[in-house]
C-alpha positions in Angstrom: 0.0 0.0 0.0 1.2 3.5 -0.9 1.2 5.7 2.1 3.1 8.7 0.8 4.2 10.2 -2.5 7.4 11.9 -3.6 6.9 15.4 -5.0 6.7 14.2 -8.6 4.4 11.2 -8.0 0.7 10.9 -8.9 -1.5 8.1 -7.3 -3.6 6.4 -10.0 -6.7 4.7 -8.6 -9.9 3.0 -9.7 -13.1 5.1 -9.3 -16.7 5.3 -10.3 -18.2 7.8 -12.7 -20.0 9.6 -9.8 -16.7 10.3 -8.1 -17.9 8.8 -4.9 -14.5 7.9 -3.4 -15.9 5.8 -0.5 -13.7 2.7 -0.4 -10.4 1.1 -1.3 -7.8 3.1 -3.1 -10.4 5.7 -3.9 -10.9 6.8 -0.3 -7.2 6.9 0.1 -6.9 9.1 -2.9 -9.6 11.4 -1.5 -8.2 11.5 2.0 -4.5 11.7 1.3 -3.8 12.6 -2.3 -6.3 15.3 -3.4 -9.0 13.4 -5.3 -12.1 15.5 -5.6 -15.5 14.2 -4.5 -17.8 14.1 -7.6 -15.0 13.8 -10.1 -14.8 10.3 -11.4 -12.0 10.6 -14.0 -8.8 12.5 -14.4 -6.2 14.4 -12.5 -6.9 16.2 -9.2 -4.4 17.1 -6.6 -1.8 14.3 -6.5 -4.2 11.7 -7.9 -5.6 10.5 -11.2 -9.0 8.6 -11.3 -9.7 5.8 -13.8 -13.4 4.9 -13.8 -14.0 1.1 -13.4 -17.7 1.5 -12.2 -20.5 3.4 -13.8 -23.0 5.9 -12.3 -25.2 3.1 -11.0 -22.1 1.4 -9.6 -22.3 -1.2 -12.4 -19.1 -2.8 -13.6 -17.7 -1.0 -16.7 -16.6 -3.0 -19.6 -13.0 -3.7 -20.1 -13.2 -1.8 -23.4 -14.3 1.4 -21.5 -11.6 0.9 -18.8 -9.1 0.5 -21.6 -10.2 3.8 -23.2 -9.7 5.6 -19.8 -6.2 4.0 -19.6 -5.4 5.3 -23.1 -6.4 8.8 -21.9 -4.0 8.4 -18.9 -1.2 7.4 -21.2 -1.9 10.4 -23.5 -1.9 12.7 -20.4 1.3 11.2 -18.9 3.1 11.6 -22.3 2.3 15.3 -22.6 5.6 17.3 -22.3 4.3 19.1 -19.3 3.7 15.8 -17.4 6.8 13.8 -18.4 8.6 14.8 -15.2 5.8 13.1 -13.2 5.7 9.5 -12.1 2.2 7.9 -12.3 1.8 5.0 -9.8 -0.9 2.8 -11.3 -2.6 0.8 -8.6 -4.5 -2.4 -9.3 -7.5 -0.6 -10.7 -10.8 -2.5 -11.2 -9.8 -5.4 -9.0 -11.6 -4.5 -5.9 -15.3 -3.8 -5.9 -15.4 -3.8 -9.7 -14.4 -7.5 -9.6 -11.9 -7.8 -12.4 -8.8 -9.9 -12.1 -5.3 -8.6 -12.5 -5.0 -10.8 -15.6 -8.1 -9.0 -17.1 -6.6 -5.6 -16.4 -3.2 -6.6 -17.7 -4.9 -7.7 -20.9 -6.2 -4.2 -21.7 -3.2 -2.2 -20.6 -1.9 -0.1 -23.5 1.8 0.2 -23.8 2.9 2.2 -20.8 5.4 5.0 -21.1 8.3 4.9 -18.6 6.6 7.4 -16.3 3.6 5.1 -15.6 4.6 2.4 -13.1 2.4 -0.5 -12.2 2.4 -0.9 -8.4 0.7 -4.3 -8.1 
């Protein structure tokens, strides 16, 4: 479990589209790393949300999660963010119910500044 971040690190966690960060890595992101209540995707504070559950807390398809991961990669590769290190937690494997293998199967090629921490 990540308990603190270096100055250049961003905590990447699984979320729901409502941005209700009530459990798992999401509550940690909210309480410790600046995630914003009501914001279910993107960069806030020292965190970056990847939605794995929908507005009704339904499991999102792997294809939808993959699209969000692709947006993260695009974001991390932007020149202004290349000095940051994105710590990708095991998104979608808690309440969303995916396996690590399923998440691994949809990961785009990760740039060197996105690091899997599972």
